[in-house]
Structure formats: structure tokens, C-alpha cells
ZAMARGU-4260 file (C-alpha; in steps of 0.2 Angstrom, whole numbers, plus 5000, padded with zeros to 4 digits):
<rodrens>
0) 4853/4774/5237 | 4861/4764/5223 | 4845/4759/5216 | 4837/4777/5216 | 4837/4786/5199
5) 4843/4803/5195 | 4825/4809/5195 | 4824/4806/5214 | 4838/4818/5217 | 4829/4834/5218
10) 4838/4846/5230 | 4830/4863/5231 | 4840/4879/5234 | 4831/4895/5241 | 4837/4911/5234
15) 4827/4927/5239 | 4812/4915/5242 | 4812/4907/5225 | 4814/4888/5223 | 4826/4881/5210
20) 4825/4863/5205 | 4841/4853/5201 | 4841/4847/5183 | 4853/4833/5179 | 4866/4837/5165
25) 4863/4819/5158 | 4847/4811/5154 | 4839/4795/5161 | 4834/4789/5144 | 4822/4793/5131
30) 4808/4781/5137 | 4810/4786/5156 | 4803/4803/5154 | 4792/4814/5143 | 4799/4817/5126
35) 4799/4835/5128 | 4809/4835/5144 | 4824/4827/5136 | 4829/4845/5130 | 4831/4851/5148
40) 4847/4841/5150 | 4862/4852/5144 | 4873/4838/5138 | 4859/4831/5127 | 4855/4848/5120
45) 4874/4851/5117 | 4876/4835/5108 | 4861/4838/5097 | 4867/4856/5093 | 4884/4849/5088
50) 4877/4836/5077 | 4865/4849/5068 | 4879/4861/5066 | 4893/4850/5059 | 4880/4840/5048
55) 4874/4856/5040 | 4892/4863/5038 | 4898/4847/5030 | 4883/4847/5018 | 4886/4865/5013
60) 4905/4862/5011 | 4902/4847/5000 | 4895/4859/4987 | 4906/4875/4990 | 4922/4865/4992
65) 4921/4861/4973 | 4924/4880/4971 | 4940/4880/4982 | 4931/4890/4995 | 4938/4888/5013
70) 4928/4878/5026 | 4925/4894/5036 | 4913/4900/5023 | 4902/4884/5025 | 4903/4886/5044
75) 4897/4904/5044 | 4883/4900/5032 | 4878/4886/5044 | 4877/4898/5058 | 4867/4910/5048
80) 4854/4897/5044 | 4853/4891/5062 | 4852/4909/5069 | 4838/4922/5069 | 4841/4925/5050
85) 4833/4909/5044 | 4828/4896/5058 | 4823/4910/5071 | 4813/4919/5058 | 4803/4905/5050
90) 4804/4892/5063 | 4804/4901/5080 | 4798/4887/5091 | 4811/4875/5085 | 4824/4888/5087
95) 4818/4892/5105 | 4820/4873/5110 | 4836/4869/5100 | 4846/4886/5104 | 4839/4892/5121
100) 4847/4906/5129 | 4856/4896/5142 | 4863/4883/5129 | 4870/4897/5118 | 4880/4903/5133
105) 4888/4885/5134 | 4892/4886/5115 | 4900/4903/5118 | 4911/4896/5132 | 4917/4882/5120
110) 4921/4894/5107 | 4933/4903/5119 | 4941/4887/5124 | 4943/4883/5105 | 4950/4900/5101
115) 4963/4898/5115 | 4969/4881/5110 | 4969/4887/5092 | 4981/4902/5096 | 4992/4890/5105
120) 4993/4878/5090 | 4997/4892/5078 | 5012/4897/5089 | 5017/4879/5090 | 5016/4877/5071
125) 5026/4893/5068 | 5045/4893/5066 | 5050/4908/5078 | 5066/4908/5068 | 5056/4917/5054
130) 5059/4934/5064 | 5078/4930/5066 | 5079/4926/5047 | 5069/4941/5042 | 5079/4955/5033
135) 5075/4972/5027 | 5063/4966/5014 | 5052/4957/5027 | 5052/4971/5040 | 5048/4984/5027
140) 5033/4975/5020 | 5027/4969/5037 | 5028/4987/5044 | 5021/4996/5030 | 5006/4985/5027
145) 5000/4987/5044 | 5006/5004/5051 | 5001/5016/5037 | 4984/5009/5033 | 4979/5007/5051
150) 4984/5025/5055 | 4976/5033/5040 | 4960/5023/5039 | 4956/5024/5058 | 4959/5043/5058
155) 4949/5047/5042 | 4935/5034/5047 | 4933/5042/5064 | 4932/5059/5056 | 4919/5052/5044
160) 4909/5044/5057 | 4907/5061/5067 | 4905/5073/5052 | 4894/5062/5040 | 4886/5048/5051
165) 4883/5060/5066 | 4891/5047/5078 | 4895/5055/5095 | 4913/5058/5099 | 4915/5044/5112
170) 4908/5031/5101 | 4919/5036/5087 | 4934/5036/5099 | 4932/5018/5104 | 4919/5008/5094
175) 4923/5015/5077 | 4942/5014/5080 | 4940/4996/5086 | 4930/4991/5071 | 4941/5000/5058
180) 4957/4994/5067 | 4952/4976/5066 | 4949/4976/5048 | 4966/4985/5044 | 4976/4972/5055
185) 4986/4958/5047 | 4983/4942/5057 | 4997/4929/5056 | 4986/4914/5060 | 4974/4919/5046
190) 4988/4921/5034 | 4996/4904/5040 | 4980/4895/5037 | 4977/4902/5020 | 4995/4897/5015
195) 4992/4879/5021 | 4975/4879/5012 | 4984/4885/4996 | 4998/4872/4999 | 5012/4886/4996
200) 5017/4888/5014 | 5035/4880/5010 | 5037/4891/4995 | 5048/4907/4995 | 5032/4917/4993
205) 5025/4908/5008 | 5040/4912/5019 | 5040/4930/5013 | 5022/4931/5017 | 5023/4922/5034
210) 5038/4933/5039 | 5029/4949/5034 | 5013/4944/5042 | 5022/4939/5059 | 5031/4956/5059
215) 5015/4965/5055 | 5006/4955/5069 | 5019/4958/5082 | 5020/4977/5078 | 5001/4978/5079
220) 5001/4969/5095 | 5013/4982/5103 | 5002/4996/5096 | 4986/4988/5102 | 4993/4986/5120
225) 5000/5004/5120 | 4982/5010/5115 | 4975/4999/5129 | 4986/5006/5142 | 4983/5023/5136
230) 4964/5020/5139 | 4968/5013/5156 | 4978/5029/5160 | 4964/5040/5154 | 4950/5030/5163
235) 4960/5024/5178 | 4977/5031/5183 | 4995/5030/5177 | 4999/5019/5192 | 4986/5005/5187
240) 4993/5006/5169 | 5011/5004/5174 | 5006/4990/5186 | 4998/4980/5173 | 5012/4983/5161
245) 5024/4977/5173 | 5014/4961/5177 | 5012/4957/5158 | 5031/4959/5156 | 5034/4947/5171
250) 5023/4934/5163 | 5031/4935/5146 | 5048/4933/5154 | 5042/4918/5164 | 5036/4910/5148
255) 5052/4914/5138 | 5064/4908/5152 | 5056/4895/5164 | 5043/4887/5153 | 5054/4886/5138
260) 5068/4878/5148 | 5055/4865/5154 | 5050/4862/5136 | 5068/4859/5131 | 5070/4847/5146
265) 5055/4837/5139 | 5064/4835/5122 | 5080/4829/5130 | 5070/4816/5140 | 5062/4810/5124
270) 5071/4796/5114 | 5074/4800/5096 | 5060/4794/5085 | 5048/4791/5099 | 5032/4802/5104
275) 5032/4812/5120 | 5024/4804/5135 | 5006/4809/5139 | 5011/4815/5156 | 5022/4829/5148
280) 5008/4833/5136 | 4996/4835/5151 | 5009/4847/5159 | 5010/4858/5143 | 4990/4859/5142
285) 4990/4864/5161 | 5003/4877/5158 | 4994/4884/5143 | 4977/4886/5153 | 4987/4894/5168
290) 4995/4906/5156 | 4979/4911/5149 | 4970/4914/5166 | 4985/4924/5173 | 4987/4934/5157
295) 4968/4939/5157 | 4970/4945/5175 | 4985/4955/5173 | 4979/4964/5157 | 4985/4953/5143
300) 4970/4946/5132 | 4967/4928/5136 | 4973/4921/5119 | 4990/4930/5118 | 4998/4921/5133
305) 4995/4903/5125 | 5001/4910/5108 | 5018/4916/5116 | 5019/4899/5125 | 5016/4890/5108
310) 5030/4901/5100 | 5043/4894/5113 | 5039/4876/5108 | 5054/4870/5097 | 5047/4866/5079
315) 5047/4849/5072 | 5049/4832/5081 | 5046/4827/5095 | 5036/4839/5106 | 5028/4851/5092
320) 5023/4836/5081 | 5016/4827/5096 | 5006/4842/5102 | 4999/4844/5085 | 4995/4826/5083
325) 4986/4826/5100 | 4977/4843/5099 | 4975/4848/5081 | 4960/4836/5077 | 4949/4841/5091
330) 4954/4860/5090 | 4953/4862/5071 | 4940/4850/5068 | 4928/4853/5083 | 4931/4868/5094
335) 4937/4881/5081 | 4922/4878/5069 | 4911/4883/5083 | 4918/4900/5083 | 4914/4904/5065
340) 4897/4895/5067 | 4893/4905/5082 | 4897/4922/5073 | 4886/4917/5059 | 4872/4913/5072
345) 4874/4929/5081 | 4872/4939/5065 | 4855/4944/5059 | 4853/4949/5041 | 4835/4955/5044
350) 4842/4970/5054 | 4851/4977/5039 | 4837/4988/5034 | 4848/5001/5027 | 4866/5003/5019
355) 4880/5002/5031 | 4887/5018/5039 | 4899/5028/5028 | 4914/5025/5039 | 4911/5006/5037
360) 4910/5008/5018 | 4926/5019/5018 | 4936/5006/5029 | 4931/4992/5017 | 4934/5000/5001
365) 4948/5013/5003 | 4956/5004/5017 | 4957/4987/5008 | 4965/4995/4992 | 4977/5005/5003
370) 4982/4990/5012 | 4985/4980/4996 | 4995/4995/4989 | 5005/4996/5005 | 5009/4977/5003
375) 5012/4977/4984 | 5023/4993/4982 | 5037/4988/4994 | 5037/4970/4988 | 5038/4976/4970
380) 5053/4988/4975 | 5062/4973/4982 | 5061/4964/4965 | 5047/4952/4969 | 5038/4948/4952
385) 5022/4958/4949 | 5010/4943/4950 | 5018/4937/4966 | 5019/4954/4974 | 5000/4956/4971
390) 4997/4939/4978 | 5007/4943/4993 | 4998/4959/4996 | 4981/4950/4994 | 4986/4937/5007
395) 4992/4950/5019 | 4974/4958/5018 | 4965/4942/5021 | 4952/4940/5035 | 4947/4925/5044
400) 4944/4916/5060 | 4954/4928/5070 | 4944/4943/5065 | 4928/4934/5068 | 4935/4929/5085
405) 4940/4947/5089 | 4923/4954/5085 | 4914/4940/5094 | 4924/4941/5110 | 4924/4960/5111
410) 4906/4963/5105 | 4900/4966/5123 | 4915/4976/5129 | 4913/4988/5114 | 4894/4988/5115
415) 4893/4983/5097 | 4876/4984/5090 | 4869/4969/5081 | 4869/4978/5064 | 4887/4983/5065
420) 4892/4965/5071 | 4882/4958/5056 | 4891/4969/5044 | 4908/4964/5052 | 4903/4945/5049
425) 4898/4949/5031 | 4914/4959/5027 | 4925/4944/5034 | 4914/4932/5024 | 4918/4941/5008
430) 4936/4943/5011 | 4938/4925/5016 | 4929/4919/5000 | 4938/4931/4987 | 4956/4931/4993
435) 4959/4912/4990 | 4951/4913/4973 | 4961/4928/4968 | 4977/4921/4975 | 4975/4905/4965
440) 4973/4915/4949 | 4989/4924/4952 | 5001/4911/4960 | 5005/4893/4954 | 5006/4882/4969
445) 5015/4868/4959 | 5031/4879/4959 | 5032/4877/4978 | 5050/4879/4981 | 5054/4891/4966
450) 5064/4906/4972 | 5068/4924/4967 | 5085/4924/4974 | 5100/4915/4966 | 5105/4900/4977
455) 5120/4893/4967 | 5138/4889/4970 | 5142/4902/4956 | 5133/4916/4966 | 5137/4911/4984
460) 5145/4925/4994 | 5163/4923/4997 | 5162/4928/5015 | 5147/4917/5019 | 5154/4902/5010
465) 5144/4888/5002 | 5130/4878/5010 | 5128/4860/5003 | 5115/4847/5006 | 5122/4829/5005
470) 5108/4815/5003 | 5111/4797/5008 | 5100/4782/5007 | 5114/4770/5014 | 5131/4772/5021
475) 5141/4771/5005 | 5131/4786/4998 | 5137/4796/5013 | 5155/4790/5010 | 5154/4796/4992
480) 5147/4813/4996 | 5160/4816/5010 | 5174/4813/4997 | 5166/4826/4986 | 5163/4838/5001
485) 5181/4836/5006 | 5187/4842/4989 | 5176/4858/4991 | 5191/4866/4999 | 5183/4876/5013
490) 5194/4891/5020 | 5193/4904/5033 | 5187/4917/5020 | 5175/4905/5012 | 5169/4892/5025
495) 5158/4876/5021 | 5142/4872/5029 | 5137/4854/5026 | 5119/4847/5029 | 5119/4828/5029
500) 5101/4820/5026 | 5098/4802/5029 | 5083/4796/5019 | 5073/4781/5025 | 5057/4775/5017
505) 5042/4775/5029 | 5033/4758/5031 | 5018/4753/5041 | 5006/4765/5049 | 5019/4776/5057
510) 5019/4795/5055 | 5032/4804/5044 | 5047/4811/5054 | 5060/4824/5051 | 5073/4823/5064
515) 5086/4836/5068 | 5100/4827/5077 | 5107/4844/5084 | 5093/4845/5097 | 5101/4834/5110
520) 5088/4821/5111 | 5092/4804/5119 | 5096/4790/5107 | 5082/4776/5105 | 5082/4758/5098
525) 5078/4765/5081 | 5094/4776/5081 | 5104/4761/5075 | 5097/4764/5057 | 5104/4781/5055
530) 5119/4781/5067 | 5131/4775/5054 | 5126/4790/5043 | 5128/4802/5057 | 5145/4794/5061
535) 5151/4797/5043 | 5147/4815/5043 | 5154/4818/5061 | 5170/4809/5056 | 5172/4821/5041
540) 5170/4835/5053 | 5182/4829/5065 | 5195/4826/5051 | 5193/4842/5043 | 5206/4855/5048
545) 5197/4869/5039 | 5182/4879/5044 | 5167/4867/5041 | 5150/4866/5050 | 5141/4849/5049
550) 5122/4847/5053 | 5114/4830/5051 | 5095/4826/5049 | 5085/4810/5046 | 5069/4810/5035
555) 5057/4796/5037 | 5043/4797/5024 | 5034/4788/5010 | 5045/4786/4994 | 5032/4796/4984
560) 5035/4812/4996 | 5053/4810/5000 | 5058/4823/4988 | 5048/4836/4998 | 5059/4833/5013
565) 5075/4836/5003 | 5068/4852/4995 | 5062/4858/5012 | 5078/4856/5021 | 5087/4864/5007
570) 5075/4879/5006 | 5075/4881/5025 | 5094/4881/5027 | 5097/4892/5011 | 5107/4878/5003
575) 5116/4882/4987 | 5119/4864/4981 | 5110/4847/4984 | 5120/4832/4981 | 5110/4816/4976
580) 5116/4798/4975 | 5114/4790/4958 | 5101/4776/4956 | 5113/4763/4950 | 5127/4755/4960
585) 5142/4745/4955 | 5154/4733/4964 | 5173/4734/4964 | 5174/4724/4948 | 5163/4737/4939
590) 5148/4725/4938 | 5130/4733/4940 | 5122/4727/4956 | 5108/4739/4959 | 5096/4749/4948
595) 5082/4757/4957 | 5067/4765/4948 | 5061/4773/4964 | 5077/4781/4967 | 5078/4787/4949
600) 5060/4795/4951 | 5066/4803/4967 | 5081/4811/4959 | 5070/4818/4945 | 5057/4825/4957
605) 5071/4834/4967 | 5078/4841/4951 | 5061/4847/4945 | 5057/4856/4962 | 5073/4860/4970
610) 5075/4878/4977 | 5094/4878/4972 | 5107/4869/4961 | 5107/4850/4961 | 5121/4838/4957
615) 5119/4819/4954 | 5135/4810/4960 | 5139/4794/4951 | 5152/4785/4961 | 5161/4771/4953
620) 5177/4773/4963 | 5176/4758/4975 | 5195/4758/4978 | 5196/4769/4993 | 5189/4762/5009
625) 5190/4778/5018 | 5179/4793/5015 | 5194/4805/5017 | 5205/4808/5002 | 5223/4806/5005
630) 5231/4823/5002 | 5248/4815/4997 | 5240/4806/4982 | 5235/4815/4966 | 5217/4818/4962
635) 5213/4822/4944 | 5197/4831/4940 | 5190/4836/4922 | 5177/4848/4918 | 5168/4846/4901
640) 5163/4863/4896 | 5150/4865/4881 | 5143/4882/4888 | 5127/4887/4896 | 5122/4890/4914
645) 5123/4871/4920 | 5141/4870/4914 | 5145/4887/4922 | 5139/4880/4939 | 5149/4864/4936
650) 5164/4874/4933 | 5161/4884/4949 | 5161/4868/4959 | 5177/4862/4951 | 5185/4879/4954
655) 5183/4877/4973 | 5193/4861/4972 | 5208/4868/4963 | 5214/4875/4980 | 5219/4858/4985
660) 5238/4855/4982 | 5235/4837/4977 | 5220/4841/4965 | 5224/4843/4946 | 5210/4852/4937
665) 5208/4850/4918 | 5195/4861/4909 | 5191/4855/4891 | 5180/4868/4882 | 5171/4861/4866
670) 5169/4874/4853 | 5162/4873/4835 | 5174/4887/4829 | 5189/4896/4836 | 5180/4912/4839
675) 5164/4905/4845 | 5154/4918/4855 | 5135/4917/4853 | 5126/4932/4861 | 5124/4935/4880
680) 5127/4916/4885 | 5143/4916/4876 | 5149/4932/4884 | 5145/4924/4901 | 5154/4908/4897
685) 5170/4918/4893 | 5168/4928/4909 | 5167/4912/4919 | 5182/4905/4911 | 5193/4920/4912
690) 5203/4916/4927 | 5205/4898/4921 | 5212/4902/4904 | 5226/4913/4910 | 5241/4905/4919
695) 5244/4912/4937 | 5251/4906/4953 | 5233/4901/4958 | 5231/4891/4943 | 5247/4881/4944
700) 5238/4864/4944 | 5225/4870/4931 | 5226/4864/4913 | 5214/4873/4900 | 5211/4866/4883
705) 5200/4870/4869 | 5194/4856/4857 | 5185/4860/4840 | 5170/4848/4837 | 5159/4850/4821
710) 5144/4839/4826 | 5138/4826/4838 | 5150/4812/4831 | 5165/4822/4835 | 5159/4826/4853
715) 5155/4807/4856 | 5173/4803/4850 | 5180/4816/4862 | 5171/4810/4877 | 5178/4792/4873
720) 5195/4799/4873 | 5192/4808/4889 | 5187/4792/4897 | 5203/4784/4892 | 5213/4796/4902
725) 5217/4794/4920 | 5203/4806/4928 | 5196/4802/4945 | 5181/4814/4943 | 5172/4822/4928
730) 5160/4836/4930 | 5148/4841/4917 | 5132/4851/4916 | 5115/4843/4913 | 5108/4852/4899
735) 5123/4860/4890 | 5113/4868/4876 | 5103/4854/4870 | 5100/4863/4853 | 5119/4865/4851
740) 5127/4857/4835 | 5140/4851/4847 | 5128/4837/4852 | 5118/4836/4837 | 5110/4818/4834
745) 5115/4813/4852 | 5099/4818/4861 | 5089/4804/4852 | 5101/4791/4860 | 5099/4798/4878
750) 5091/4785/4890 | 5094/4795/4907 | 5087/4812/4903 | 5090/4818/4921 | 5109/4817/4917
755) 5108/4826/4900 | 5116/4820/4884 | 5134/4821/4890 | 5131/4814/4907 | 5121/4799/4899
760) 5136/4795/4888 | 5148/4795/4904 | 5138/4782/4913 | 5136/4770/4898 | 5135/4752/4902
765) 5150/4749/4892 | 5161/4759/4903 | 5169/4749/4918 | 5183/4761/4924 | 5182/4766/4942
770) 5178/4785/4938 | 5166/4796/4947 | 5154/4808/4937 | 5146/4824/4944 | 5131/4830/4933
775) 5126/4847/4938 | 5110/4857/4936 | 5110/4875/4940 | 5095/4882/4950 | 5080/4886/4940
780) 5075/4904/4943 | 5057/4909/4943 | 5054/4924/4931
</rodrens>
């Protein structure tokens, strides 16, 4: 038996008197059978189909990708070429062999599997905290952009189909409502993919769009299921509808409780910095398939169960990152493209022998503009800039793979005729091509972390306190930052939230990591590198008697992309101030021992892209071994105030420090004349200094002085005299009105532009005193 070939295995099955010959899935080889018989084997035919599909799609995308068109466009076009529109029309014999009826069913099954895993991965990649962080703005936009266009377009479209297109009432009730409704929905996966393609998913516009899309998708999901249960009640009975609703609720509760706790157990069992074991990944995949099967049988569409399961996976490392690493390539690169190609294959442009029905034209034109308007108006009312509000509305109206998948999987259920399905594919095709192009014209993706809201120490809410991100490349960086953080003087009415971020350069072929040390993972052998940094921040928290929260992260990434991790952590946690270590280091004797160009480039990149205020801390004070300042000893702080937003931010940081009984604050204002008030900026400077100027019980340890300087030479002499005094910390703004006569002639001698003119003078190589400098840049607000 071992020597017999597969051709010898010819079992016969009799069904109603007919004989069926068994055809092996695999082939014995090209030379062991007739050439034409090789296409009888399903695996060989599937491999050939995949090769043709992906080769043709890659060739098309090679040309269309130059115009920034998404890959979905190329895949749909490949399906149109291989379907009845081109191949079936002009080469019917080849089409009959390459895409036989039975083989197309296999492709359709693969598309369903791909769509299922795609929805799961979308849930995994999404941060469920977006809903928790969403405010009135997100809920208003997300609800209006879905609810109003859906109700208006469906009702009017149904009426037009009956009155104008002469569609019978039952068809208008189900098919027209379904078709119009799908076009009016906002799909969170489609919006997320679009944002990733545009590389703006980490921007404030990206977060606003994601949150609004998620809320819109969730609301539409509720409405769709309410409509489905209404149909069940009309066609079956109230008992059947309630039973299905109860079973769906039980499934969702099971996912959110039992399965989610098992996912957290997997995380706790995984050492920090290590990938999740394959056995755990197999368990998650099995759970996802079981959830899909059970959901389909209890009344929940097969893709929603895996999507909900994906939402329960904690974002980031280790579980989410490992699942994405294991599944994303095969799903996004192989399974999912089959869905768009399959939809293109099923469409037939030769059947479009007339204009589309009026209700379709109404849904595409009026519905689209209504949806864009319902996204733009609330966004603009919430003070989102006009261009960004338009880009947001366009992205919320985007169409893509979810709409194609919905039309494909529901075509048979809704008895959709070929012509209507073809129109649906064309509409999605047009929207998928135009929206990215228009969005690129409206929004500049280089301003990824630019914000609309003020995230500064000056504008921080008193009740919420201040959030600060302290970056450290080594332990002494953390010690220096902790000294400054202790001086920030948290109180019950104004607490302090500290986010410590240890930055390590990625070497070798490992993957970048962003570790959150609050997840409760077990320590690994790699943890010794970042444990000293964690210990510094934890010690600071344990020694702080005032309300302080401390969260510690570790970012391991290439030096060229390290600034992205800093900006993302600051953006995600609504940080008001980022504290960066200076790129130069000195020993106890004041001798320069380190000058890192990479670290300087890193600081510059952060200052250019930060979503909040940034401060560079130059710590020359090596006299204190402890990171905690002794409250019994005096600590002298000086603020050099020339005027401008950066100096106002520096003064706001120093103002928080004056609450310490051992801190003595000196504010030196440089003025060209006695009564110098120059426009709006001068009025804002005076307002910021009002409580500092006038003596009070709260300002018992504050000294305010004004110095008249005529030009840059006077300013340079004054800075030299300040350095001769016994200050421990000097705070100064970075820019400080570069065109001001106060620094006239000094800018040409500035070597370190990231510190500004005054900051560059304070870190001069001629200075050897153990004094710390804090150079502050206020957040750059996008106009």
C-alpha cells in the first residue's frame, strides 16, 4: 500500500444512483498526469489563483501607489480584470478553468476567515480607553455624523425608491434600507486604516477622529442590532427575539469577564521584554474562532464577536504586540486582500447598461454631503480649525474594506442583484480613492502631535494638577529630574502626576518596545537595565508626603525614532511638561566628560514635535548624592524674565516651587525702559508677573527685581553677574523674543540653538560653578 500512488485511491460513493470519483486535493506531479488534469486538484488551483491575484495587484499598485492611492484600489481593480468584466468577457475558456465555480467558493471561504481575523486585529490594535477618554466633543461628533445622515437618507431613499424607481414596498423595506444604511455608517476599522496610511493616527486630529469613529460605530452597532431584532419579531416572534438578545448578552459578558481575565493572566505569566509563548497565542486563536461560531449561532454577526474579544486585549507589549506580530502579516498581506479582490471579481461592469436607480444617486450625493456636514459642523463648533474639521469629516465619511465585506457577505441574504452589487463596489472604490487624496491636501501629516488644546504648566487646571514626563537615559538623569520634580510642590488642591520614561537604544534585530511597568508583568533578565531607573522614581514616590502619582515606562527603540516614543507617551497621558536631560555631562570638578551629538539631535526632535511644553535640564550640581532635597537647607532659584510665552512658562514652573519653605525665588525682569509695555505680549507678561510683584504672605520668600538693559552687551554683563550669585537653579525661556533689543547682537554667537540665546550663555564652557539650568519652551499651538 505504501508504494501505491494517489491515483490508485479511487473510492466511489453512490448518491441517488450516481457515481462520484474521489479527486485528491494535491497533485502527483506535472509529468505523472495529463497537463489539463492538474487543474482538477483544488490546492494546485488555489495556489495558481493566489499567484495570479497577488502578482496582478502588485503590478497595478506599483503604478497607482505613486499617486498615494491605497492598496485596496489595486486589489479591486485586479478582481475586476480577473472577473467577468475582462477575463470572463474576452477569455471565457481561461476564466472557466482558472476560476471554476467550485474554486470560487473556496476563495469566498478564505475571505470570510480573513475578514474574521481582520476584525479581531482591529480590536487588538485599538485602545479601548478611547471611549473612557472621550468627552462631549467626541460623543457629539460621533453621534451626529452617524445618526442624522442614517435616519434622513434611509427614509428619503426608501421613499424615492417606491415613488420614483417603482420598487415594491418589501424590497424598499429591506434591500434599499440595507444598501443606503451601509453607505451612511462610519466604520472604525476603515478610519483606523486610513489614519495609519496617512501616518496621522498619533496626532490629536487622529485621536479625535478615532474616538468619534468608534463612538459612531458602537452606536450604529446598537441600532443595527435593534433593527435586526425588530425584523425577527416581525418575521418570527417576540420570544425568539428576546432569546437571541439574551444569548448575545451572555456571550458579551463572558468575553468581558472570563476571557479578559485569562488574557491578563497570560500577561502576568510573561516576563517583561519577552514575547508571549506560542501556546498562549494558540489559545487566543481558538477562543477567537469559538467566539465567532457561537456569536453567529446566537444572532450576532460572525465578525463582531472577534472584534469585541480584540478590544479586551490590553494594548501594547506583550500580548497585543505578539498577536500583531504573529497574525498581521498573513491577515493583512494575504487573507484580507482576497476580500477586496473577490468583491471586484463578483462585480460585472457590462451589466451597467443604464444609470443607477435614483435612490442610489441620492444616497451617494445628498447622503455624502449631509454626512460631511454633520461631521464638520460640530467639530467646527468645538473650535477645531476649519481645514482639520473638513479633513475629519471626510475621514468619517470614508469607505473601505468593511463596506466591501458587508456587501459581499450579505449579498445573498439581501438578494442583492448583480447590478446593485456592482454599483456598491464602484461607490466604495471612488470613496476609497478620493478621501485619502483630499485629506492629504487639507492636513499636514508632519505635524503629527500638534494639538488644539493648551497643554502647558501655565494653563494646567488647579484641581487636576500638573502632569510631567521625566526622560532618562541613565540613572543620574533620573536623579536630576527627581530633584526638580520634588521642587514642583504638589498639594491636595494641585496634585502632581509624574511619568518616568527610561530611554534605551535598540541594537540588533529585536523589535521596538514600549513597556508599561504598571501592568504587573514578571521581571526578566533584561529588567536589570531599567530597574535602577524604576527604583529612583519609586523612591521619590515613597518619600513624597504630598499627593503624587508615579508611572514608569521603558522605551526601547532606534535612536532616530526615540523621540516618537517620548511624544507619544506625553500625548497619550495629557502631559503638560516634558523634562529632557542635557546632552553634555560634567564631573564633580566641573570638567566636561560627555558630549553626545545623538542626544542633542534627540532633544531637538522632541522640541520640534512635542504636544506640550518642553524643558531641557542642565544639571551641574553633583554635590548632592541623594535625589531628595533636604528641606532644612536653603535652595535658591532665579528666573531670568525677558518677556514672551517661553518666559511666562518658565515663571509658571518656578511659581509652583515657591511653596516650599526652604525655597527662595528671585525673579529678575529685564526691561529696556521703565514703562516698557509692548502690545498684547507685554500686557500678558505684566499679568503673569502681577502676583510676583506685590508683597504678600504667600510671597514671603520671593524677591522681584527689575533691571534696565539697553542692548545685548548689558544683558551679557547682567547674566555674568547672576552667575556670580549663589543660585542653585536658573530658569529661563528658550526664545525670549529673539528680535528684542535686549539680546541684540547675541544671537550670532549662539552655538546651541535649542537652548536659545540666554540658555546658551548660561551653559558656556567657561562656567564651572555647580549650578543647574532649566531652559523652557512653551507648547507650540497649531493655528
